[in-house]
C-alpha positions in Angstrom: 59.7 -61.8 168.7 62.0 -58.9 168.1 63.1 -59.0 171.6 64.1 -62.6 171.2 66.2 -61.8 168.1 68.0 -59.0 169.9 68.8 -61.3 172.9 70.0 -64.0 170.5 72.2 -61.5 168.7 73.6 -60.1 171.9 74.4 -63.7 173.2 76.1 -64.6 169.9 78.3 -61.5 170.2 79.1 -62.2 173.8 80.1 -65.8 173.0 82.2 -64.9 170.0 84.1 -62.3 172.1 84.9 -65.0 174.7 86.2 -67.5 172.3 90.0 -68.1 172.3 91.7 -67.6 169.0 94.4 -69.7 167.7 97.8 -68.0 166.9 97.2 -68.3 163.2 93.9 -66.4 163.4 95.0 -63.9 166.1 95.7 -60.5 164.5 97.2 -59.3 167.8 99.8 -62.0 168.0 103.4 -60.7 168.3 104.9 -63.4 166.2 106.6 -62.7 162.9 105.2 -64.5 159.9 107.5 -65.1 157.0 106.1 -63.6 153.9 107.0 -64.7 150.4 106.6 -61.2 149.0 108.7 -59.4 151.7 111.5 -57.6 150.0 114.2 -55.4 151.5 114.5 -52.0 149.8 117.6 -51.4 147.8 120.0 -49.0 149.6 119.9 -45.6 148.1 122.5 -42.9 148.4 121.3 -39.5 149.4 122.4 -36.6 147.2 125.7 -35.2 148.1 125.4 -31.8 149.7 128.0 -29.6 151.3 127.9 -30.5 155.0 128.8 -28.0 157.7 131.8 -30.1 158.4 133.0 -29.7 154.9 132.4 -25.9 155.1 134.3 -25.7 158.3 137.6 -26.6 156.6 136.8 -24.6 153.5 136.1 -21.3 155.3 138.8 -19.1 156.7 139.2 -15.4 157.6 139.2 -13.1 154.6 137.0 -15.4 152.4 134.3 -13.7 150.3 131.0 -15.3 151.0 127.3 -14.9 150.5 125.4 -15.0 153.8 121.7 -15.2 154.7 120.8 -12.7 157.4 117.2 -12.2 158.4 116.0 -14.1 155.3 118.0 -11.8 152.9 121.1 -12.8 151.1 124.1 -10.4 151.3 127.8 -10.3 150.3 130.1 -10.6 153.2 133.7 -11.3 154.3 134.6 -13.9 156.9 136.2 -12.5 160.0 136.5 -15.7 162.0 135.3 -19.3 162.1 134.2 -21.1 165.3 134.3 -24.7 164.3 133.3 -26.0 167.7 130.1 -23.9 167.9 129.4 -24.2 164.2 129.3 -20.4 163.8 131.0 -17.9 161.5 131.6 -14.2 162.2 131.2 -12.1 159.0 131.3 -8.5 158.1 128.4 -7.7 155.7 129.2 -5.2 153.0 127.9 -1.7 153.8 127.6 -2.5 157.6 130.1 -1.5 160.3 129.3 -4.3 162.8 130.2 -7.9 162.5 127.4 -10.6 162.5 127.7 -14.1 163.8 125.7 -16.7 161.8 125.5 -20.4 161.5 127.8 -22.1 159.1 124.8 -23.5 157.2 123.8 -19.9 156.4 127.1 -19.2 154.7 127.9 -20.0 151.0 131.4 -19.7 149.8 131.9 -17.9 146.5 
């Protein structure tokens, strides 16, 4: 008796798997359905931050800046700006050698 129930159950699963589904019932269909509740999100403006492009024009040799070097912030003076590479060469106060850092690591004072 139990064996007959298992066979019937297996046959019903096999038959249901072989049935063709109509497009309305097919969850795998690639058709777009219009939805009454679909709304487009309102455009939002991202917060205005100083972009590297804006800093490129603002930085020039001799400017006093605050620079992040190895995770620490230090006072420095701009020696040169390489706009094409997005790099700034600075002389950190108390150091003799110049350091080249990314424009994003430089904050004009």
